[in-house]
N, C-alpha and C positions, 0 to 999 in steps of 0.2 A: 755810306755808299756800298761798303762791302756786303752789308746785310741784304741790300737790294740785289746785288749780283748773285748771291746765294739763291734768292727766290727764282730768278730767271733760270739758273742752272737746274734747279729741282724740277721745274715744270718741263724742261726740255726733254726729259726722259720719262714722262708719265709718272713722276713721283717715285720711280723705282730705284733711283740711285741715291747714294749717300753724298750729300754736298761736301762732306769732309774728304771725299776722294780728291778734290781739287787741291793742288799743292800751292799753298800761300807762304811757305817757309822762306825766311830771309828776303822778304820783299823790301827793296830799298826805294823809298819814295823820294823822287828827285825834288829839288827845289822848285816849288810851283811858280810858274810864270802866269801872266794873264791868260795864256792859252796853254793847256797841258794835256798830255796823253801818256799813259804808261800801262803795261800789262799787269794783270792781277794773278793769273794762274792758268793752268791747262791740265786736262786729263783725257784719257782714252778709255772708252767703254767697249766691251766685247759682248755680243748678243748672248752667247751661252751663259755668261755670268749674270746678265740682266734678267733673262727669263728663268734662270735657275733659282732666283730669289722669289719668283712668283708662283711656282707650281704647288707649294704647300705639301700636305701629307698624302693627298689622294692621288695626285698625278705625278708621273715620273717624266723626266725630260731625256730624250735620246737623240742622237744624231747618226745619220747613215753615212755611207761611204762618200757621199757628195757634200757632207756637212749640213744637210737639211735637218732642221730641228723638228721633232715630233713629240707631242704630248701623249703619254701612254697611261692607261689604267687597266689593271687586271683584277678580276674577282672570280669567285666560284659560287655556284648555287647548287644545293643538293635537295632532292625531293624523294621521299621514300614512304609516303602515306598509302600503304596498300589498301587500307580501309576505304579510301576514296573510290576505289574500283569495286571491291567486293568486301562486304562485312558479314561474317557468319557468327551469329551468337549461338547459344545452346539450342539444339534441335530437340523439341519435345513432341512426341507423338503417342497415340494410344490406340487400342483396339479391343474388341470383345468377341468371344466365340461362345455361342449358345450350345448347351449340352442337348443331345437328343432325348426323346422320351424313352425311358426304360423302366417298366413296372417291376416291383419286387417279385421274387419267385425263386431265384437261385443265385449263388455266387457267380460272378461274371466280370469280364473286363470290357469296357465300352471305349472304342476309339473316338477321338475328337481331332479332326484335322481341318485346318483352314489356312488360306493364304491372304495376306494383307498388302496392299499397295499404299505406302506412306510417303510423305513429302519431306525432302531435305532442302529447305528453302533459305537462301540468304536474305538480308534485310531489303535489298532492292529487287529488281525484276531480272537479275542476271540468270542466265541458264548455265548451270554448272555441268561440266562433263565428268570431272573426277577431282577428289581432294586427297592429298597425302598428309598424314598426321605426323607432327613432331611429338605432341603430347595429347592426352585426352582420355576420357573414360566413357565407355558405352555401358549404360546401366539399364537392366530390365527388371521391373518389379511386377510380379504376377499375383493376382488375387483370385482365389477360388471360392465359390459358394456351393460347391458340390459336396455331397457326402462321400465317404470313402477316401481312398488315397489317389491323388493326382500325380502322375509322372509326366513331365512335359519337356519338350525340347524346341527351342527356336533356332532356325537356321536363317542367318542374314547373309545371303550369298553375295550381295553387292558390296559388303564390307569384308575385306580379306587381307591376308598378309601380303606385303609388297613382294617378297622374294618368291613365295610358292603359290600365291593365290588361294591359300586355304581359307575358307569362309569362317566367319564367326558362328559358333554354335554355343548357345547358352541353355543349360539343362538344370533341372531341379525337381523337387517333389514337395507336395503339400498334403499333410494327413488331415483330411477333413477341411472344414471351412477355415481359411487362413491366408497368409501372405508370405511370399518368398522373393528374395532379391538376388540376382546374379549380375556380375559385371565383367567387363573385358578392358584391359589397358590397351589403348589404341596406338601406342608407340610402334612405329614400323608397320602400320596398317594403312589401308587406303579404302576409299569408298567410291565406287563407280556408279554413276547415276544414269538412268535410262530414259529413253523416250523424249528427250529434249524438254522435260518438264520437271526436273529435279525430283524424280521419284525413285524409290527403292522398294524392294519387297521383303517381307518377313513371312516365313512359313512356320506355322505352329503344328507340331505333331505331338499329340498327348493321348494318354490312356487313363481311365479312372477305374480302379479296382473296387467293385461294389460287393458288399455282403448280401446274403439272401434277402435280408429284410430292407436293404437300401433300395431306394427308387429315385428316378430322375423324372421330373414332371415336364421338362422342357423350359422351365423358367430359370434354371441354374445357368451360371455363366463363368467363363474364365476371362478375366480382363487383365490387360497389361498396360503399363506406362513405360515408354522407352525414352531414354535421354542420351543424346550425344553431348557431353558436358566438358567444360574446361579445355576446349579444343585450341590447339595451335597447329599451324600447318607448315609443312616444308615445301609444298607446291600445290597450286590450285589451277586446274584447267577449266575453261568454259567460254561461253560467249557473253562477254561482260557489257556489251552494248555501249552506249555513249554516255560519258560523264564529263562534266566540266571540272577541271582541276586547276589549282593555283600552284604552279611549279615554283615560283619564287617571287618575293616582293621586297627587294632590297633597294637602298638608295645610297648615293655617294655625294659628298660635298665637293663641288668643283671649285677648289680654292683659286685656281687660275682666273676664273671668271669673276669671282667676288673680289679679288685683289687687284687685277690688272686690266680687266676688260670693261668696256662700256658699249652702249649702242653705237653701231657704226663699224663693227668688225664682222667679217664673214669668212669662214673657213671653206676652202675650195673642195677638199676631198676627204672629209671625215668619214669614218666607218666604225661600225660595231660588229664584232664577230662573236657568234655563239657556237661553241663546239659542244654538242650534246652527246652524251654516252647513256644509252637507254637499255637497262637490263630487264625492264618489264617486257613481257611478250605482248605489248600493246602499242600500236602506233598512236601518236598524239599530234594533233594539228596545233601549231604554235600560234598563239594570239599575242601580238605585240602592241595591241591598242592601249595597254596599261603603261607603256613607256612614256614618261612625262618629265619635262623639265619645268622647274619653277624657281621662285626667288628665294627658296630656302625655308619659307614658312607656309608654303602652299598657295601663294598668290602668283598672279601673272603666269598662269600655266599655259604651256603649249604641248600638245600631245603629238606623238608620232602618227603620221598619216602616209598614205601612198599605197602602192601595189603590195608591199610587204604586209600591210594590214588588211587590205581588201581581198587579197588572195593568200591566205595564211599558208606558210610552208609546212612541211611534214617532218616531224621528229620520228624517224624510223624506229620500229619496235624490234626486240630480239626475236629470232626465229623460233616459232612455237614448236618446231620439231626437234630442237636441240637439247632442251633441259631434261634431266632425270630427277628423281627424288633426292639424289645425293650430290649431283653436280649441276652447277649453274650454267645456263646457256650463254652463248657468246653475246656480249652486249653489242648493240647496233650503234654505229657512229653516224652523226649528221652534223653538217656545218652550215650555218645560216649566217649570211652577211647582210647587214643593213647599210646601205650606201646612198649616195645622192641620186642614183638612177632608179631606185625602187622605193624611195621614201623622201620625206621632207627634213631629213636630218640636218641639212645645211641651214634651213630656216630655224630648226629647233635649237641648234647650237648658236645660231646667229642672234637668238634672243638673250644670249649670255646668262644661262641659268646658273644659279648658285647651287642647285641640287638637281640631280638626275635620279629618277626612280624608275627602275625597270621591273614592273610587275608582270612577269611572264606567266601567262595562263595557257590553257589548252583544252581541246576536246578530244577524247579518246575515240578511236575507230571512226574517224570522220567520214570515210567513204563507204564503209561497210559495217554497220552495227552488228551484223550477224557473224562476223569472222571469229575464228577461234583465237583465244588469248590464253596467256598464263601469267602467273606471278609467283614470286617466292618472297620469304621474309626479308631477304637482303636485296631485293630488287630496288633499284634507284634510277632516277634521272639526274645525272650530274652534268653540270654546265660550266664550262670555262668561258668567261666573258672577257673580251679584250676591246677597249676603246682606243682607237688611234686617230689622232688629230694632227696631221702634218701641218707645219707652219707655212701653208700656201694660202695667203690671205688677200682679202680686199679691205681697205680702210676707206671709209667715206665719212670724213669729219668725225673720226673717233675722238671723243672729247674727254679730257681729264682736267679737273679743276682742283684747286687747292687754295687755302687761305693762310697768310703768313702775318704774324703779329708785328706791328711797328712800335710796340711799347707806347711811350709817350710822344711818339713822332720823331722824325729825324731832322735835326737842325742843319739846313743847307744855306744859311743866311749869307755865308761868304761866297756862295756860288751864284754866278749870273746865269749860267746855263750848263747843262751837263748831258752826257749820253753814255749808255752802256754799249760797248762793242762786243758782239759775239761772232766769233769766227768758227765755222764748223767744216770738218772734212768728213763727208758722210758716205758710208757704204750701205746704209739702210735704204731699202727700196720704197721710201715714202718721203713726203714733204711735211713740214710742220709749221703752223702759224700760231703765234702767241698773242693773246690779248691780256692787257693789264688794267686793273681798276684799283685806284686808291679809294678806300671807303672809310667812313667814320664809324662810331660805335653802333649806330642805327642801320648800318649797311647802306647808307646813302653814298652814292658815287660822287667823289670830289674831283676826280681826275681820271681820265682813261686814255690808254694808248692801244689802238686796235690794229690787227692785221699786220703783224710783224713776222716776216718770213725768216725763221731761224734755221730750218732744215730744207735744203733744196734736193729734190729727188735726183739721183744719178741716172744714167742711161740704163735701161733694163731690156735685156734681149728677149727673144720670142719664148724662151724657156722660163721667163719670169725671174732671171738672175741678174745681179749687178755685175758688170764687167769692169768698170772703173769708178772710183769714188768721185764725188762732186764737192767742190768747195763753195762756201757761201759766207759773205760778211754782212752782218746786219748791225746798223747803229740804231739804238732805241733812244730817241731824244727825250730829254726831260726839260720842258719849257719852264719859264718863270712861274707860270700858273701851277705846273706840276711840283715845282720846288715848294711852293706854299702848301700844296696838298700833302706833301710828305711831312711837313712840319705839323699839320693838324690831323692827319689820318690816324686811324686805329689799326688798320690792317690792309694788306694788299690781296685782292682776289686775282688769281692768275688762271688763265684758261689756255690749254694747248689743244689744237685741233690737227690731227694727223690724217693724211689722205694718200692713197696710192694713185698712180696715173689712171686716168679714165680712158676707156677705149673710144676710138673714133668710129668704130663699127659696132655691130651687135655682139661681137666676141667679148666674153667676159675676161678680164685680166686679173689673174691671181699672181701675186709676187711671192717669191720664196724667201723665207728668213733662214739664212745659213748661220751656223754656229760661230763662224769666224768673222762675220761682218763686224766692223768696228765703226765707232763714232768718236772722232777727236774734237774736243771742245776747248777753245781758247777764249778767255774773257779779259777785256781791258776796260779802262775808264778814261774818259776824256771830257773836256769842257772848258769853260772860261770862268775865271774868278772876277769878282767885282774889284774895280780899281778906283780908289778915291783920288780925284785930281785936286 
């Protein structure tokens, strides 16, 4: 009989309590008479201890000044992929200047001057305003097919020093047909682009010294290959347009749901808060449609919906006027809250997900693709994520089941009838019904006891709080038929169904689970022995 008592006790608290908590020390069994009754033990459970065993590694349990329990989860997301907005590889351009016709006749110097408009284009269609280099090399390779000695100078006024705006000038000479290469280290240089079309200019000023017998037919050329290579940037300005980016794609295991919750529990006021710190000079529209709860393996998915998804909020960008090549601009702060008024988060958590994935994405420059942006190597979008689930709940037949082994059966042949008496003093704001089934090895039900009220809900005020505990006494009878089932059964299937009070109006009732709520449980045994006359 004691084993059966343990089963009832285990079910009465959703399987979360250790039956060894009940004190059975020094039980003195009285001399049994044909009618007998005696206590087996009692214990008191406190909610902060019960739920504390259920939170697991992902969720923390906290109580406020009113003792309301809240499940908390904190995490961070960092995003710093500048290449998602602008990617600049080596810039390779070339040009050619034709020599004028100059017949042989006397020694002379022939000028050759020409201006070139070249493209400095990123991989996408972004319009760059200016770039500031951390490292890089500007290389100019010149090839001449002219007779005589070529003296040349290229002025690249769009690329200049950061401090003094001194332009890059690359000069050299080639004696006869040949090639020459000049280069410039781009550290502490910048390139300013013009015309909103990623263009810059190169001015060639050259002279060729010809002997009396030298001539130019007009077919000779000065050609050049220009390369901005191995570039890294301290700052990039421009109109970066619209890009879709994946800010973060992280998931957490919700141990509380996988261990303690089943269908039938609804949280009244859960919320998720995202605190964004954006040091990109780029505003981003936050897309929360990738926030999904599932069963831990990708099945039974429910996605976030509602106004927060239909009208995505904005992650503000850093002020484009604040950064300099050496100092980072002030990062912009944005706080976005997902709650029951702007989403289906109540239904999402009501599905009792074992895992929550928050794949936060976004679209840059959502309202104006032509606005000026900037980025730096250290630019990031950092996000502090907080999930808060106050224990303000509705329970509607929240069901917990368990199976307990009977070994080779329990011999109650000397008992004519028996019952288990469960006395509860309950501060928990819900009622509990227990169903018992004695089953054989094939899970065929041999005997069942249904709808035994073991927890009676106390009075709950308008704030959803219990003001006074409620006592309840339940006798669970075991008939002669049940006694035979215990002798032949393999195990007991026990089901506990918990419910909070139902509203008589349209108002939803959410009860509060306070940390210091207690449940006192007393268990006794009674019945009749067989008497041989």
